Wavefront OBJ file of the C-alpha trace (Angstrom):
o trace
v -12.264 -9.162 -0.192
v -13.333 -7.459 -3.283
v -12.382 -9.126 -6.631
v -14.039 -6.410 -8.735
v -11.107 -4.032 -8.837
v -8.060 -5.313 -10.605
v -5.146 -3.414 -12.060
v -5.050 -4.287 -15.704
v -2.190 -2.034 -16.718
v 0.547 -2.240 -14.245
v 2.717 0.406 -16.016
v 0.373 3.283 -15.155
v 0.145 5.385 -11.894
v -2.461 4.074 -9.509
v -4.193 5.211 -6.335
v -4.553 2.251 -4.077
v -6.585 2.309 -0.799
v -7.308 -0.615 1.471
v -8.656 -1.135 4.960
v -8.428 -3.651 7.650
v -11.205 -6.102 8.300
v -14.167 -4.468 10.087
v -12.100 -1.265 10.162
v -10.353 -2.212 13.240
v -7.626 0.107 14.465
v -4.604 -1.953 13.801
v -1.958 0.600 12.934
v -1.910 2.152 16.395
v 1.236 0.468 17.205
v 4.531 1.456 15.613
v 5.544 -2.258 15.101
v 2.528 -2.828 12.774
v 3.203 0.402 10.835
v 6.970 -0.668 10.670
v 5.893 -3.817 8.876
v 4.117 -1.930 6.237
v 6.949 0.572 5.782
v 9.506 -2.177 5.596
v 7.469 -4.131 3.000
v 7.141 -0.977 0.894
v 10.798 -0.311 1.148
v 11.610 -3.807 0.071
v 9.365 -3.508 -3.008
v 10.912 -0.067 -3.814
v 14.394 -1.565 -3.689
v 13.962 -5.088 -5.154
v 10.643 -4.935 -7.146
v 10.753 -1.635 -9.023
v 7.959 -0.015 -7.070
v 7.785 3.783 -7.316
v 5.820 5.284 -4.365
v 4.737 8.899 -4.877
v 2.663 9.306 -1.727
v 1.462 7.059 1.104
v -0.520 7.581 4.166
v -0.993 5.100 6.980
v -4.191 5.772 8.968
v -5.389 3.930 12.017
v -7.338 1.344 10.022
v -6.559 1.952 6.349
v -3.777 2.881 3.973
v -3.507 5.118 0.951
v -0.800 4.808 -1.797
v -0.040 6.469 -5.037
v 2.308 4.053 -6.773
v 3.564 2.684 -10.079
v 5.964 -0.020 -11.168
v 9.145 1.013 -12.985
v 10.078 -1.095 -15.975
l 1 2 3 4 5 6 7 8 9 10 11 12 13 14 15 16 17 18 19 20 21 22 23 24 25 26 27 28 29 30 31 32 33 34 35 36 37 38 39 40 41 42 43 44 45 46 47 48 49 50 51 52 53 54 55 56 57 58 59 60 61 62 63 64 65 66 67 68 69
């Protein structure tokens, strides 16, 4: 896990991308994708997360997000 990239200003718009370990195709099953979507919806509803765009690929995820204050 990389510790070099940290979000220092949490009030700005960010492009976040992360992959599974060894780029294994984890998100081929709907159940696994649903966990990600449910988690994002929870953060949107209760944590003030604003999601502008998202893309779930077979082995990685891209997000354009910011936190509403």
